[in-house]
mmCIF file of the C-alpha atoms, coordinates in Angstrom:
data_MODEL
# 
_entry.id   MODEL 
# 
loop_
_atom_site.group_PDB 
_atom_site.id 
_atom_site.type_symbol 
_atom_site.label_atom_id 
_atom_site.label_alt_id 
_atom_site.label_comp_id 
_atom_site.label_asym_id 
_atom_site.label_entity_id 
_atom_site.label_seq_id 
_atom_site.pdbx_PDB_ins_code 
_atom_site.Cartn_x 
_atom_site.Cartn_y 
_atom_site.Cartn_z 
_atom_site.occupancy 
_atom_site.B_iso_or_equiv 
_atom_site.pdbx_formal_charge 
_atom_site.auth_seq_id 
_atom_site.auth_comp_id 
_atom_site.auth_asym_id 
_atom_site.auth_atom_id 
_atom_site.pdbx_PDB_model_num 
ATOM 1   C CA . GLY A 1 1   ? 0.000   0.000   0.000   1.00 0.00 ? 1   GLY A CA 1 
ATOM 2   C CA . GLY A 1 2   ? 0.836   3.640   -0.125  1.00 0.00 ? 2   GLY A CA 1 
ATOM 3   C CA . PRO A 1 3   ? 1.809   5.887   2.782   1.00 0.00 ? 3   PRO A CA 1 
ATOM 4   C CA . GLY A 1 4   ? -1.883  6.491   3.553   1.00 0.00 ? 4   GLY A CA 1 
ATOM 5   C CA . ASP A 1 5   ? -2.300  2.769   4.270   1.00 0.00 ? 5   ASP A CA 1 
ATOM 6   C CA . ARG A 1 6   ? 0.007   2.912   7.299   1.00 0.00 ? 6   ARG A CA 1 
ATOM 7   C CA . PRO A 1 7   ? -2.754  3.262   9.961   1.00 0.00 ? 7   PRO A CA 1 
ATOM 8   C CA . PRO A 1 8   ? -4.826  0.244   8.821   1.00 0.00 ? 8   PRO A CA 1 
ATOM 9   C CA . ALA A 1 9   ? -1.683  -1.855  8.180   1.00 0.00 ? 9   ALA A CA 1 
ATOM 10  C CA . THR A 1 10  ? -0.103  -1.244  11.588  1.00 0.00 ? 10  THR A CA 1 
ATOM 11  C CA . PRO A 1 11  ? -2.216  -3.742  13.602  1.00 0.00 ? 11  PRO A CA 1 
ATOM 12  C CA . ALA A 1 12  ? -1.494  -6.572  11.127  1.00 0.00 ? 12  ALA A CA 1 
ATOM 13  C CA . LEU A 1 13  ? 2.221   -5.789  11.082  1.00 0.00 ? 13  LEU A CA 1 
ATOM 14  C CA . GLN A 1 14  ? 2.305   -5.739  14.880  1.00 0.00 ? 14  GLN A CA 1 
ATOM 15  C CA . ALA A 1 15  ? 0.397   -9.028  15.088  1.00 0.00 ? 15  ALA A CA 1 
ATOM 16  C CA . ALA A 1 16  ? 2.868   -10.663 12.683  1.00 0.00 ? 16  ALA A CA 1 
ATOM 17  C CA . GLY A 1 17  ? 5.781   -9.632  14.897  1.00 0.00 ? 17  GLY A CA 1 
ATOM 18  C CA . ASP A 1 18  ? 9.195   -10.743 13.616  1.00 0.00 ? 18  ASP A CA 1 
ATOM 19  C CA . ARG A 1 19  ? 7.572   -12.469 10.624  1.00 0.00 ? 19  ARG A CA 1 
ATOM 20  C CA . ALA A 1 20  ? 6.235   -9.157  9.270   1.00 0.00 ? 20  ALA A CA 1 
ATOM 21  C CA . ILE A 1 21  ? 7.706   -7.648  6.139   1.00 0.00 ? 21  ILE A CA 1 
ATOM 22  C CA . ASP A 1 22  ? 6.782   -3.977  6.081   1.00 0.00 ? 22  ASP A CA 1 
ATOM 23  C CA . CYS A 1 23  ? 6.467   -2.702  2.504   1.00 0.00 ? 23  CYS A CA 1 
ATOM 24  C CA . VAL A 1 24  ? 3.855   -0.042  3.223   1.00 0.00 ? 24  VAL A CA 1 
ATOM 25  C CA . GLY A 1 25  ? 4.678   3.100   1.272   1.00 0.00 ? 25  GLY A CA 1 
ATOM 26  C CA . LYS A 1 26  ? 7.866   1.564   -0.141  1.00 0.00 ? 26  LYS A CA 1 
ATOM 27  C CA . GLY A 1 27  ? 8.677   0.392   -3.637  1.00 0.00 ? 27  GLY A CA 1 
ATOM 28  C CA . ASP A 1 28  ? 6.435   0.397   -6.680  1.00 0.00 ? 28  ASP A CA 1 
ATOM 29  C CA . ILE A 1 29  ? 4.064   -1.958  -8.506  1.00 0.00 ? 29  ILE A CA 1 
ATOM 30  C CA . LEU A 1 30  ? 6.963   -4.149  -9.693  1.00 0.00 ? 30  LEU A CA 1 
ATOM 31  C CA . CYS A 1 31  ? 8.256   -4.498  -6.138  1.00 0.00 ? 31  CYS A CA 1 
ATOM 32  C CA . SER A 1 32  ? 4.743   -5.366  -4.980  1.00 0.00 ? 32  SER A CA 1 
ATOM 33  C CA . ALA A 1 33  ? 4.356   -7.958  -7.745  1.00 0.00 ? 33  ALA A CA 1 
ATOM 34  C CA . ALA A 1 34  ? 7.681   -9.558  -6.795  1.00 0.00 ? 34  ALA A CA 1 
ATOM 35  C CA . ALA A 1 35  ? 6.637   -9.772  -3.138  1.00 0.00 ? 35  ALA A CA 1 
ATOM 36  C CA . ILE A 1 36  ? 3.236   -11.211 -4.050  1.00 0.00 ? 36  ILE A CA 1 
ATOM 37  C CA . ASP A 1 37  ? 4.875   -13.806 -6.295  1.00 0.00 ? 37  ASP A CA 1 
ATOM 38  C CA . ARG A 1 38  ? 6.813   -15.101 -3.281  1.00 0.00 ? 38  ARG A CA 1 
ATOM 39  C CA . ALA A 1 39  ? 3.697   -15.376 -1.104  1.00 0.00 ? 39  ALA A CA 1 
ATOM 40  C CA . ALA A 1 40  ? 2.025   -18.691 -0.348  1.00 0.00 ? 40  ALA A CA 1 
ATOM 41  C CA . LEU A 1 41  ? -1.346  -16.988 -0.779  1.00 0.00 ? 41  LEU A CA 1 
ATOM 42  C CA . PHE A 1 42  ? -2.797  -13.498 -1.081  1.00 0.00 ? 42  PHE A CA 1 
ATOM 43  C CA . VAL A 1 43  ? -5.697  -12.016 0.880   1.00 0.00 ? 43  VAL A CA 1 
ATOM 44  C CA . GLY A 1 44  ? -6.771  -8.512  -0.028  1.00 0.00 ? 44  GLY A CA 1 
ATOM 45  C CA . ASN A 1 45  ? -9.503  -6.119  -0.921  1.00 0.00 ? 45  ASN A CA 1 
ATOM 46  C CA . ASP A 1 46  ? -10.829 -5.431  -4.413  1.00 0.00 ? 46  ASP A CA 1 
ATOM 47  C CA . SER A 1 47  ? -7.677  -3.799  -5.757  1.00 0.00 ? 47  SER A CA 1 
ATOM 48  C CA . GLY A 1 48  ? -5.100  -3.883  -8.479  1.00 0.00 ? 48  GLY A CA 1 
ATOM 49  C CA . LEU A 1 49  ? -2.787  -5.956  -6.276  1.00 0.00 ? 49  LEU A CA 1 
ATOM 50  C CA . MET A 1 50  ? -5.513  -8.588  -5.911  1.00 0.00 ? 50  MET A CA 1 
ATOM 51  C CA . HIS A 1 51  ? -5.596  -8.875  -9.700  1.00 0.00 ? 51  HIS A CA 1 
ATOM 52  C CA . VAL A 1 52  ? -1.782  -8.980  -9.876  1.00 0.00 ? 52  VAL A CA 1 
ATOM 53  C CA . SER A 1 53  ? -1.830  -11.916 -7.473  1.00 0.00 ? 53  SER A CA 1 
ATOM 54  C CA . ALA A 1 54  ? -4.414  -13.765 -9.541  1.00 0.00 ? 54  ALA A CA 1 
ATOM 55  C CA . ALA A 1 55  ? -2.470  -13.064 -12.751 1.00 0.00 ? 55  ALA A CA 1 
ATOM 56  C CA . LEU A 1 56  ? 0.675   -14.482 -11.130 1.00 0.00 ? 56  LEU A CA 1 
ATOM 57  C CA . GLY A 1 57  ? -1.250  -17.665 -10.353 1.00 0.00 ? 57  GLY A CA 1 
ATOM 58  C CA . ARG A 1 58  ? -1.007  -17.245 -6.584  1.00 0.00 ? 58  ARG A CA 1 
ATOM 59  C CA . PRO A 1 59  ? -3.910  -18.561 -4.507  1.00 0.00 ? 59  PRO A CA 1 
ATOM 60  C CA . THR A 1 60  ? -5.925  -15.357 -4.129  1.00 0.00 ? 60  THR A CA 1 
ATOM 61  C CA . LEU A 1 61  ? -8.815  -14.460 -1.803  1.00 0.00 ? 61  LEU A CA 1 
ATOM 62  C CA . GLY A 1 62  ? -10.591 -11.225 -2.735  1.00 0.00 ? 62  GLY A CA 1 
ATOM 63  C CA . LEU A 1 63  ? -12.510 -9.389  0.001   1.00 0.00 ? 63  LEU A CA 1 
ATOM 64  C CA . PHE A 1 64  ? -15.619 -7.518  -1.081  1.00 0.00 ? 64  PHE A CA 1 
ATOM 65  C CA . GLY A 1 65  ? -18.058 -5.131  0.532   1.00 0.00 ? 65  GLY A CA 1 
ATOM 66  C CA . PRO A 1 66  ? -20.483 -3.021  -1.472  1.00 0.00 ? 66  PRO A CA 1 
ATOM 67  C CA . THR A 1 67  ? -18.991 -3.867  -4.862  1.00 0.00 ? 67  THR A CA 1 
ATOM 68  C CA . GLU A 1 68  ? -19.931 -6.428  -7.472  1.00 0.00 ? 68  GLU A CA 1 
ATOM 69  C CA . TRP A 1 69  ? -17.782 -9.418  -6.477  1.00 0.00 ? 69  TRP A CA 1 
ATOM 70  C CA . TRP A 1 70  ? -19.255 -11.481 -9.322  1.00 0.00 ? 70  TRP A CA 1 
ATOM 71  C CA . LEU A 1 71  ? -17.993 -8.908  -11.820 1.00 0.00 ? 71  LEU A CA 1 
ATOM 72  C CA . TYR A 1 72  ? -14.799 -7.538  -10.255 1.00 0.00 ? 72  TYR A CA 1 
ATOM 73  C CA . GLY A 1 73  ? -13.541 -10.625 -8.424  1.00 0.00 ? 73  GLY A CA 1 
ATOM 74  C CA . PRO A 1 74  ? -10.158 -12.143 -9.199  1.00 0.00 ? 74  PRO A CA 1 
ATOM 75  C CA . TRP A 1 75  ? -9.985  -14.449 -12.236 1.00 0.00 ? 75  TRP A CA 1 
ATOM 76  C CA . GLY A 1 76  ? -8.136  -17.716 -12.349 1.00 0.00 ? 76  GLY A CA 1 
ATOM 77  C CA . ALA A 1 77  ? -8.219  -21.302 -11.199 1.00 0.00 ? 77  ALA A CA 1 
ATOM 78  C CA . LYS A 1 78  ? -6.737  -20.468 -7.786  1.00 0.00 ? 78  LYS A CA 1 
ATOM 79  C CA . THR A 1 79  ? -9.036  -17.608 -6.831  1.00 0.00 ? 79  THR A CA 1 
ATOM 80  C CA . ARG A 1 80  ? -11.933 -17.216 -4.442  1.00 0.00 ? 80  ARG A CA 1 
ATOM 81  C CA . THR A 1 81  ? -13.960 -14.351 -3.017  1.00 0.00 ? 81  THR A CA 1 
ATOM 82  C CA . VAL A 1 82  ? -15.737 -13.601 0.229   1.00 0.00 ? 82  VAL A CA 1 
ATOM 83  C CA . ALA A 1 83  ? -18.234 -10.783 0.459   1.00 0.00 ? 83  ALA A CA 1 
ATOM 84  C CA . SER A 1 84  ? -20.146 -8.957  3.146   1.00 0.00 ? 84  SER A CA 1 
ATOM 85  C CA . ASN A 1 85  ? -23.300 -10.038 1.292   1.00 0.00 ? 85  ASN A CA 1 
ATOM 86  C CA . GLU A 1 86  ? -22.889 -13.017 -1.015  1.00 0.00 ? 86  GLU A CA 1 
ATOM 87  C CA . THR A 1 87  ? -26.303 -12.693 -2.606  1.00 0.00 ? 87  THR A CA 1 
ATOM 88  C CA . ARG A 1 88  ? -25.715 -11.460 -6.129  1.00 0.00 ? 88  ARG A CA 1 
ATOM 89  C CA . GLY A 1 89  ? -27.198 -7.998  -6.622  1.00 0.00 ? 89  GLY A CA 1 
ATOM 90  C CA . GLN A 1 90  ? -27.411 -7.258  -2.899  1.00 0.00 ? 90  GLN A CA 1 
ATOM 91  C CA . PHE A 1 91  ? -24.811 -5.178  -1.125  1.00 0.00 ? 91  PHE A CA 1 
ATOM 92  C CA . ALA A 1 92  ? -23.549 -4.561  2.388   1.00 0.00 ? 92  ALA A CA 1 
ATOM 93  C CA . PRO A 1 93  ? -20.716 -2.448  3.771   1.00 0.00 ? 93  PRO A CA 1 
ATOM 94  C CA . ILE A 1 94  ? -17.283 -4.057  4.066   1.00 0.00 ? 94  ILE A CA 1 
ATOM 95  C CA . GLU A 1 95  ? -17.616 -3.707  7.848   1.00 0.00 ? 95  GLU A CA 1 
ATOM 96  C CA . ASP A 1 96  ? -20.241 -6.470  7.680   1.00 0.00 ? 96  ASP A CA 1 
ATOM 97  C CA . LEU A 1 97  ? -17.594 -8.902  6.423   1.00 0.00 ? 97  LEU A CA 1 
ATOM 98  C CA . THR A 1 98  ? -16.600 -10.762 9.581   1.00 0.00 ? 98  THR A CA 1 
ATOM 99  C CA . VAL A 1 99  ? -13.167 -11.967 10.562  1.00 0.00 ? 99  VAL A CA 1 
ATOM 100 C CA . ASP A 1 100 ? -14.624 -15.483 10.892  1.00 0.00 ? 100 ASP A CA 1 
ATOM 101 C CA . HIS A 1 101 ? -15.945 -15.407 7.322   1.00 0.00 ? 101 HIS A CA 1 
ATOM 102 C CA . VAL A 1 102 ? -12.566 -14.247 5.988   1.00 0.00 ? 102 VAL A CA 1 
ATOM 103 C CA . PHE A 1 103 ? -10.742 -16.847 8.075   1.00 0.00 ? 103 PHE A CA 1 
ATOM 104 C CA . GLU A 1 104 ? -12.968 -19.616 6.688   1.00 0.00 ? 104 GLU A CA 1 
ATOM 105 C CA . GLY A 1 105 ? -12.147 -18.369 3.187   1.00 0.00 ? 105 GLY A CA 1 
ATOM 106 C CA . VAL A 1 106 ? -8.419  -18.371 3.930   1.00 0.00 ? 106 VAL A CA 1 
ATOM 107 C CA . LEU A 1 107 ? -8.554  -21.916 5.309   1.00 0.00 ? 107 LEU A CA 1 
ATOM 108 C CA . ALA A 1 108 ? -10.512 -23.162 2.298   1.00 0.00 ? 108 ALA A CA 1 
ATOM 109 C CA . LEU A 1 109 ? -8.049  -21.505 -0.102  1.00 0.00 ? 109 LEU A CA 1 
ATOM 110 C CA . HIS A 1 110 ? -5.109  -22.955 1.807   1.00 0.00 ? 110 HIS A CA 1 
ATOM 111 C CA . ASP A 1 111 ? -6.598  -26.446 1.909   1.00 0.00 ? 111 ASP A CA 1 
ATOM 112 C CA . ALA A 1 112 ? -7.435  -26.366 -1.792  1.00 0.00 ? 112 ALA A CA 1 
ATOM 113 C CA . PHE A 1 113 ? -4.082  -25.154 -3.080  1.00 0.00 ? 113 PHE A CA 1 
ATOM 114 C CA . ILE A 1 114 ? -1.420  -25.431 -0.393  1.00 0.00 ? 114 ILE A CA 1 
ATOM 115 C CA . GLY A 1 115 ? -2.273  -27.853 2.398   1.00 0.00 ? 115 GLY A CA 1 
ATOM 116 C CA . GLY A 1 116 ? -2.923  -30.863 0.172   1.00 0.00 ? 116 GLY A CA 1 
ATOM 117 C CA . ALA A 1 117 ? -0.695  -29.788 -2.702  1.00 0.00 ? 117 ALA A CA 1 
ATOM 118 C CA . ASN A 1 118 ? 1.729   -32.227 -4.262  1.00 0.00 ? 118 ASN A CA 1 
ATOM 119 C CA . PRO A 1 119 ? 5.235   -30.830 -3.617  1.00 0.00 ? 119 PRO A CA 1 
ATOM 120 C CA . ASP A 1 120 ? 6.368   -32.064 -7.047  1.00 0.00 ? 120 ASP A CA 1 
ATOM 121 C CA . GLU A 1 121 ? 3.784   -29.905 -8.854  1.00 0.00 ? 121 GLU A CA 1 
ATOM 122 C CA . PRO A 1 122 ? 4.321   -26.171 -9.496  1.00 0.00 ? 122 PRO A CA 1 
# 
């Protein structure tokens, strides 16, 4: 993210402790793409970086609030979405997307593409 993303990123960076890699406000889109390409999976809001992750073939979970997840969601075999309201054509604020719902999505993505993956396959 950019420098303006520092306040919302701080709690996640603090929770990650020594495992955190702080790239907020540093680098450019190429640096971000390189970091994403090294990730086991990507979780993020409806953004350009979400689409970069999907294009790189990384397991990608897109988080959606009051936007059309069925239209703007990530594309690719290793992508999923979770939305604050998963009824097509109905919307809810992103604040209605619960941590539990996101966590379930992360676990499902992990199990589908990482947890049971064959280490000999790319």
